[in-house]
PQR file of N, CA, C, O and H, with PARSE charges and radii, in Angstrom:
ATOM      1  N   MET A   1     -41.147  29.742 -16.935 -0.4000 1.5000
ATOM      2  CA  MET A   1     -40.465  30.858 -17.786 -0.0000 2.0000
ATOM      3  C   MET A   1     -38.932  31.274 -17.719  0.5500 1.7000
ATOM      4  O   MET A   1     -38.148  31.435 -18.654 -0.5500 1.4000
ATOM      5  N   LEU A   2     -38.732  31.400 -16.391 -0.4000 1.5000
ATOM      6  CA  LEU A   2     -37.519  31.920 -16.506 -0.0000 2.0000
ATOM      7  C   LEU A   2     -37.428  31.037 -15.059  0.5500 1.7000
ATOM      8  O   LEU A   2     -38.011  31.491 -14.075 -0.5500 1.4000
ATOM      9  H   LEU A   2     -39.369  31.269 -15.632  0.4000 1.0000
ATOM     10  N   PRO A   3     -36.435  29.347 -14.931 -0.5600 1.5000
ATOM     11  CA  PRO A   3     -36.547  28.774 -13.902  0.2800 2.0000
ATOM     12  C   PRO A   3     -35.017  29.793 -12.454  0.5500 1.7000
ATOM     13  O   PRO A   3     -35.026  29.935 -11.232 -0.5500 1.4000
ATOM     14  N   VAL A   4     -34.324  30.084 -13.215 -0.4000 1.5000
ATOM     15  CA  VAL A   4     -33.326  30.934 -12.875 -0.0000 2.0000
ATOM     16  C   VAL A   4     -33.895  31.814 -11.698  0.5500 1.7000
ATOM     17  O   VAL A   4     -33.386  31.672 -10.586 -0.5500 1.4000
ATOM     18  H   VAL A   4     -34.316  29.969 -14.209  0.4000 1.0000
ATOM     19  N   VAL A   5     -34.925  32.718 -11.878 -0.4000 1.5000
ATOM     20  CA  VAL A   5     -35.312  33.879 -10.860 -0.0000 2.0000
ATOM     21  C   VAL A   5     -36.470  33.506 -10.544  0.5500 1.7000
ATOM     22  O   VAL A   5     -37.314  33.019 -11.297 -0.5500 1.4000
ATOM     23  H   VAL A   5     -35.338  32.833 -12.781  0.4000 1.0000
ATOM     24  N   ASP A   6     -36.565  33.747  -9.274 -0.4000 1.5000
ATOM     25  CA  ASP A   6     -37.872  33.487  -8.612 -0.0000 2.0000
ATOM     26  C   ASP A   6     -38.777  34.924  -8.399  0.5500 1.7000
ATOM     27  O   ASP A   6     -38.384  35.956  -7.855 -0.5500 1.4000
ATOM     28  H   ASP A   6     -35.879  34.143  -8.663  0.4000 1.0000
ATOM     29  N   GLY A   7     -40.078  34.663  -8.988 -0.4000 1.5000
ATOM     30  CA  GLY A   7     -41.353  36.009  -9.362 -0.0000 2.0000
ATOM     31  C   GLY A   7     -40.454  36.310 -10.802  0.5500 1.7000
ATOM     32  O   GLY A   7     -39.811  37.349 -10.949 -0.5500 1.4000
ATOM     33  H   GLY A   7     -40.397  33.824  -9.431  0.4000 1.0000
ATOM     34  N   ALA A   8     -40.518  35.283 -11.776 -0.4000 1.5000
ATOM     35  CA  ALA A   8     -40.338  36.081 -13.134 -0.0000 2.0000
ATOM     36  C   ALA A   8     -40.692  37.154 -14.370  0.5500 1.7000
ATOM     37  O   ALA A   8     -40.132  37.865 -15.204 -0.5500 1.4000
ATOM     38  H   ALA A   8     -41.040  34.439 -11.656  0.4000 1.0000
ATOM     39  N   ALA A   9     -42.368  36.661 -13.769 -0.4000 1.5000
ATOM     40  CA  ALA A   9     -43.603  38.034 -14.593 -0.0000 2.0000
ATOM     41  C   ALA A   9     -43.104  39.219 -13.670  0.5500 1.7000
ATOM     42  O   ALA A   9     -42.889  40.203 -14.378 -0.5500 1.4000
ATOM     43  H   ALA A   9     -42.822  36.083 -13.091  0.4000 1.0000
ATOM     44  N   GLN A  10     -42.902  39.412 -12.618 -0.4000 1.5000
ATOM     45  CA  GLN A  10     -41.992  40.797 -11.708 -0.0000 2.0000
ATOM     46  C   GLN A  10     -40.338  41.289 -12.282  0.5500 1.7000
ATOM     47  O   GLN A  10     -39.608  42.274 -12.175 -0.5500 1.4000
ATOM     48  H   GLN A  10     -43.077  38.613 -12.043  0.4000 1.0000
ATOM     49  N   TRP A  11     -40.309  40.203 -12.806 -0.4000 1.5000
ATOM     50  CA  TRP A  11     -38.326  40.627 -12.993 -0.0000 2.0000
ATOM     51  C   TRP A  11     -38.439  40.720 -14.455  0.5500 1.7000
ATOM     52  O   TRP A  11     -37.355  41.083 -14.911 -0.5500 1.4000
ATOM     53  H   TRP A  11     -40.902  39.402 -12.894  0.4000 1.0000
ATOM     54  N   VAL A  12     -39.407  40.519 -15.460 -0.4000 1.5000
ATOM     55  CA  VAL A  12     -39.739  41.278 -16.653 -0.0000 2.0000
ATOM     56  C   VAL A  12     -40.289  42.509 -16.776  0.5500 1.7000
ATOM     57  O   VAL A  12     -40.094  43.342 -17.661 -0.5500 1.4000
ATOM     58  H   VAL A  12     -40.287  40.224 -15.089  0.4000 1.0000
ATOM     59  N   LEU A  13     -41.206  42.580 -15.532 -0.4000 1.5000
ATOM     60  CA  LEU A  13     -41.571  43.732 -15.314 -0.0000 2.0000
ATOM     61  C   LEU A  13     -40.782  44.960 -15.258  0.5500 1.7000
ATOM     62  O   LEU A  13     -40.578  45.918 -16.003 -0.5500 1.4000
ATOM     63  H   LEU A  13     -41.364  41.904 -14.813  0.4000 1.0000
ATOM     64  N   ALA A  14     -40.471  44.632 -14.274 -0.4000 1.5000
ATOM     65  CA  ALA A  14     -39.342  45.775 -13.854 -0.0000 2.0000
ATOM     66  C   ALA A  14     -38.245  45.950 -15.385  0.5500 1.7000
ATOM     67  O   ALA A  14     -38.364  46.841 -16.226 -0.5500 1.4000
ATOM     68  H   ALA A  14     -40.637  43.854 -13.669  0.4000 1.0000
ATOM     69  N   ILE A  15     -37.609  45.256 -15.394 -0.4000 1.5000
ATOM     70  CA  ILE A  15     -36.736  45.492 -17.187 -0.0000 2.0000
ATOM     71  C   ILE A  15     -37.631  46.008 -17.944  0.5500 1.7000
ATOM     72  O   ILE A  15     -37.228  47.016 -18.526 -0.5500 1.4000
ATOM     73  H   ILE A  15     -37.512  44.532 -14.711  0.4000 1.0000
ATOM     74  N   LEU A  16     -38.947  45.640 -18.219 -0.4000 1.5000
ATOM     75  CA  LEU A  16     -39.777  47.054 -18.883 -0.0000 2.0000
ATOM     76  C   LEU A  16     -39.912  48.080 -18.717  0.5500 1.7000
ATOM     77  O   LEU A  16     -39.752  48.910 -19.612 -0.5500 1.4000
ATOM     78  H   LEU A  16     -39.275  44.821 -17.747  0.4000 1.0000
ATOM     79  N   ILE A  17     -40.370  48.477 -17.096 -0.4000 1.5000
ATOM     80  CA  ILE A  17     -40.096  50.055 -16.499 -0.0000 2.0000
ATOM     81  C   ILE A  17     -39.102  50.446 -16.851  0.5500 1.7000
ATOM     82  O   ILE A  17     -39.135  51.255 -17.779 -0.5500 1.4000
ATOM     83  H   ILE A  17     -40.499  47.803 -16.369  0.4000 1.0000
ATOM     84  N   GLY A  18     -37.345  49.929 -16.092 -0.4000 1.5000
ATOM     85  CA  GLY A  18     -36.552  50.304 -16.593 -0.0000 2.0000
ATOM     86  C   GLY A  18     -35.886  50.676 -17.874  0.5500 1.7000
ATOM     87  O   GLY A  18     -35.084  51.607 -17.959 -0.5500 1.4000
ATOM     88  H   GLY A  18     -37.318  49.272 -15.338  0.4000 1.0000
ATOM     89  N   ALA A  19     -36.230  49.951 -18.818 -0.4000 1.5000
ATOM     90  CA  ALA A  19     -36.410  50.350 -20.692 -0.0000 2.0000
ATOM     91  C   ALA A  19     -37.388  52.052 -20.718  0.5500 1.7000
ATOM     92  O   ALA A  19     -36.976  53.120 -21.170 -0.5500 1.4000
ATOM     93  H   ALA A  19     -36.882  49.195 -18.748  0.4000 1.0000
ATOM     94  N   ILE A  20     -38.291  51.859 -20.284 -0.4000 1.5000
ATOM     95  CA  ILE A  20     -39.095  53.382 -20.584 -0.0000 2.0000
ATOM     96  C   ILE A  20     -38.793  53.893 -19.739  0.5500 1.7000
ATOM     97  O   ILE A  20     -38.412  54.953 -20.235 -0.5500 1.4000
ATOM     98  H   ILE A  20     -38.626  50.991 -19.917  0.4000 1.0000
ATOM     99  N   VAL A  21     -38.540  54.034 -17.965 -0.4000 1.5000
ATOM    100  CA  VAL A  21     -37.718  54.959 -17.578 -0.0000 2.0000
ATOM    101  C   VAL A  21     -36.473  55.892 -18.390  0.5500 1.7000
ATOM    102  O   VAL A  21     -36.231  57.061 -18.694 -0.5500 1.4000
ATOM    103  H   VAL A  21     -38.849  53.173 -17.562  0.4000 1.0000
ATOM    104  N   GLY A  22     -35.979  54.746 -18.489 -0.4000 1.5000
ATOM    105  CA  GLY A  22     -33.808  55.001 -19.181 -0.0000 2.0000
ATOM    106  C   GLY A  22     -34.726  55.810 -21.185  0.5500 1.7000
ATOM    107  O   GLY A  22     -34.242  56.817 -21.701 -0.5500 1.4000
ATOM    108  H   GLY A  22     -36.175  53.797 -18.242  0.4000 1.0000
ATOM    109  N   GLY A  23     -35.535  55.307 -21.619 -0.4000 1.5000
ATOM    110  CA  GLY A  23     -35.859  55.963 -22.705 -0.0000 2.0000
ATOM    111  C   GLY A  23     -36.504  57.567 -22.593  0.5500 1.7000
ATOM    112  O   GLY A  23     -36.173  58.486 -23.343 -0.5500 1.4000
ATOM    113  H   GLY A  23     -35.928  54.488 -21.200  0.4000 1.0000
ATOM    114  N   ILE A  24     -37.257  57.643 -21.746 -0.4000 1.5000
ATOM    115  CA  ILE A  24     -37.638  58.942 -20.664 -0.0000 2.0000
ATOM    116  C   ILE A  24     -36.612  60.099 -20.441  0.5500 1.7000
ATOM    117  O   ILE A  24     -36.666  61.316 -20.620 -0.5500 1.4000
ATOM    118  H   ILE A  24     -37.526  56.897 -21.137  0.4000 1.0000
ATOM    119  N   LEU A  25     -35.648  59.231 -19.974 -0.4000 1.5000
ATOM    120  CA  LEU A  25     -34.435  60.316 -19.077 -0.0000 2.0000
ATOM    121  C   LEU A  25     -33.910  60.725 -20.542  0.5500 1.7000
ATOM    122  O   LEU A  25     -34.025  61.868 -20.985 -0.5500 1.4000
ATOM    123  H   LEU A  25     -35.605  58.242 -19.828  0.4000 1.0000
ATOM    124  N   TYR A  26     -33.273  59.573 -21.296 -0.4000 1.5000
ATOM    125  CA  TYR A  26     -32.846  59.646 -22.611 -0.0000 2.0000
ATOM    126  C   TYR A  26     -33.091  60.845 -23.489  0.5500 1.7000
ATOM    127  O   TYR A  26     -32.321  61.717 -23.893 -0.5500 1.4000
ATOM    128  H   TYR A  26     -33.180  58.645 -20.936  0.4000 1.0000
ATOM    129  N   VAL A  27     -34.346  60.650 -23.666 -0.4000 1.5000
ATOM    130  CA  VAL A  27     -35.395  62.310 -24.505 -0.0000 2.0000
ATOM    131  C   VAL A  27     -35.319  63.545 -23.859  0.5500 1.7000
ATOM    132  O   VAL A  27     -35.611  64.626 -24.370 -0.5500 1.4000
ATOM    133  H   VAL A  27     -34.972  59.942 -23.339  0.4000 1.0000
ATOM    134  N   LEU A  28     -34.899  63.348 -22.667 -0.4000 1.5000
ATOM    135  CA  LEU A  28     -35.161  64.574 -21.591 -0.0000 2.0000
ATOM    136  C   LEU A  28     -33.724  65.429 -21.840  0.5500 1.7000
ATOM    137  O   LEU A  28     -33.750  66.636 -22.079 -0.5500 1.4000
ATOM    138  H   LEU A  28     -34.662  62.470 -22.252  0.4000 1.0000
ATOM    139  N   PHE A  29     -32.777  64.848 -21.775 -0.4000 1.5000
ATOM    140  CA  PHE A  29     -31.711  65.379 -21.748 -0.0000 2.0000
ATOM    141  C   PHE A  29     -30.805  65.548 -22.790  0.5500 1.7000
ATOM    142  O   PHE A  29     -29.694  66.078 -22.787 -0.5500 1.4000
ATOM    143  H   PHE A  29     -32.755  63.867 -21.580  0.4000 1.0000
ATOM    144  N   LYS A  30     -31.825  64.701 -24.219 -0.4000 1.5000
ATOM    145  CA  LYS A  30     -31.216  65.059 -25.550 -0.0000 2.0000
ATOM    146  C   LYS A  30     -32.264  66.750 -25.877  0.5500 1.7000
ATOM    147  O   LYS A  30     -31.919  67.549 -26.748 -0.5500 1.4000
ATOM    148  H   LYS A  30     -32.728  64.271 -24.221  0.4000 1.0000
ATOM    149  N   LYS A  31     -33.054  66.886 -25.302 -0.4000 1.5000
ATOM    150  CA  LYS A  31     -33.922  67.951 -25.147 -0.0000 2.0000
ATOM    151  C   LYS A  31     -33.253  68.803 -24.956  0.5500 1.7000
ATOM    152  O   LYS A  31     -32.823  69.591 -25.798 -0.5500 1.4000
ATOM    153  H   LYS A  31     -33.334  66.238 -24.594  0.4000 1.0000
ATOM    154  N   HIS A  32     -33.039  68.792 -23.765 -0.4000 1.5000
ATOM    155  CA  HIS A  32     -32.188  69.693 -23.078 -0.0000 2.0000
ATOM    156  C   HIS A  32     -30.382  69.948 -23.763  0.5500 1.7000
ATOM    157  O   HIS A  32     -29.734  70.993 -23.799 -0.5500 1.4000
ATOM    158  H   HIS A  32     -33.388  68.152 -23.081  0.4000 1.0000
ATOM    159  N   GLU A  33     -30.287  69.608 -23.877 -0.4000 1.5000
ATOM    160  CA  GLU A  33     -28.592  69.176 -24.838 -0.0000 2.0000
ATOM    161  C   GLU A  33     -29.884  70.243 -25.991  0.5500 1.7000
ATOM    162  O   GLU A  33     -30.438  71.272 -25.605 -0.5500 1.4000
ATOM    163  H   GLU A  33     -30.814  68.758 -23.849  0.4000 1.0000
ATOM    164  N   TYR A  34     -30.050  69.662 -27.249 -0.4000 1.5000
ATOM    165  CA  TYR A  34     -30.345  70.555 -28.031 -0.0000 2.0000
ATOM    166  C   TYR A  34     -31.225  71.720 -27.826  0.5500 1.7000
ATOM    167  O   TYR A  34     -31.654  72.151 -28.896 -0.5500 1.4000
ATOM    168  H   TYR A  34     -29.600  68.826 -27.563  0.4000 1.0000
ATOM    169  N   GLU A  35     -31.600  72.321 -26.854 -0.4000 1.5000
ATOM    170  CA  GLU A  35     -32.063  73.722 -26.468 -0.0000 2.0000
ATOM    171  C   GLU A  35     -31.122  74.170 -25.939  0.5500 1.7000
ATOM    172  O   GLU A  35     -31.192  75.330 -26.345 -0.5500 1.4000
ATOM    173  H   GLU A  35     -31.251  71.971 -25.985  0.4000 1.0000
ATOM    174  N   LYS A  36     -29.871  74.112 -25.034 -0.4000 1.5000
ATOM    175  CA  LYS A  36     -28.790  74.278 -25.022 -0.0000 2.0000
ATOM    176  C   LYS A  36     -27.990  74.382 -26.095  0.5500 1.7000
ATOM    177  O   LYS A  36     -26.866  74.802 -25.819 -0.5500 1.4000
ATOM    178  H   LYS A  36     -29.814  73.170 -24.704  0.4000 1.0000
ATOM    179  N   ASN A  37     -28.237  74.083 -27.502 -0.4000 1.5000
ATOM    180  CA  ASN A  37     -27.095  74.836 -28.507 -0.0000 2.0000
ATOM    181  C   ASN A  37     -28.176  74.924 -29.339  0.5500 1.7000
ATOM    182  O   ASN A  37     -28.567  74.015 -30.072 -0.5500 1.4000
ATOM    183  H   ASN A  37     -29.150  73.742 -27.726  0.4000 1.0000
ATOM    184  N   GLY A  38     -28.692  76.081 -29.224 -0.4000 1.5000
ATOM    185  CA  GLY A  38     -29.730  76.987 -29.572 -0.0000 2.0000
ATOM    186  C   GLY A  38     -30.396  76.098 -30.503  0.5500 1.7000
ATOM    187  O   GLY A  38     -30.252  76.561 -31.635 -0.5500 1.4000
ATOM    188  H   GLY A  38     -28.374  76.819 -28.628  0.4000 1.0000
ATOM    189  N   ASN A  39     -30.892  75.295 -30.513 -0.4000 1.5000
ATOM    190  CA  ASN A  39     -31.681  74.252 -31.408 -0.0000 2.0000
ATOM    191  C   ASN A  39     -31.007  73.811 -33.008  0.5500 1.7000
ATOM    192  O   ASN A  39     -31.452  73.932 -34.150 -0.5500 1.4000
ATOM    193  H   ASN A  39     -31.009  74.919 -29.593  0.4000 1.0000
ATOM    194  N   LYS A  40     -29.608  73.197 -32.396 -0.4000 1.5000
ATOM    195  CA  LYS A  40     -29.293  72.932 -33.301 -0.0000 2.0000
ATOM    196  C   LYS A  40     -28.625  71.496 -33.108  0.5500 1.7000
ATOM    197  O   LYS A  40     -27.973  71.184 -32.112 -0.5500 1.4000
ATOM    198  H   LYS A  40     -29.247  73.098 -31.469  0.4000 1.0000
ATOM    199  N   VAL A  41     -28.844  70.778 -34.053 -0.4000 1.5000
ATOM    200  CA  VAL A  41     -28.442  69.168 -34.226 -0.0000 2.0000
ATOM    201  C   VAL A  41     -27.517  69.330 -34.228  0.5500 1.7000
ATOM    202  O   VAL A  41     -27.096  70.063 -35.122 -0.5500 1.4000
ATOM    203  H   VAL A  41     -29.374  71.032 -34.862  0.4000 1.0000
ATOM    204  N   ILE A  42     -26.245  68.591 -32.929 -0.4000 1.5000
ATOM    205  CA  ILE A  42     -24.949  68.142 -33.373 -0.0000 2.0000
ATOM    206  C   ILE A  42     -25.136  67.091 -32.948  0.5500 1.7000
ATOM    207  O   ILE A  42     -25.735  66.428 -32.101 -0.5500 1.4000
ATOM    208  H   ILE A  42     -26.588  67.995 -32.202  0.4000 1.0000
ATOM    209  N   ALA A  43     -24.236  67.077 -34.026 -0.4000 1.5000
ATOM    210  CA  ALA A  43     -23.859  64.850 -33.427 -0.0000 2.0000
ATOM    211  C   ALA A  43     -23.026  64.872 -33.134  0.5500 1.7000
ATOM    212  O   ALA A  43     -22.488  63.843 -32.727 -0.5500 1.4000
ATOM    213  H   ALA A  43     -23.749  67.615 -34.714  0.4000 1.0000
TER
END
């Protein structure tokens, strides 16, 4: 699959997990920012 990387399946799994965790953190920070601004969307 990826000849340069040992353990290609684990590497791909780590990338996917990182993307999911990053997405969750992004949503949490945006929710906090939204509530802090009095439930107003600020661009």
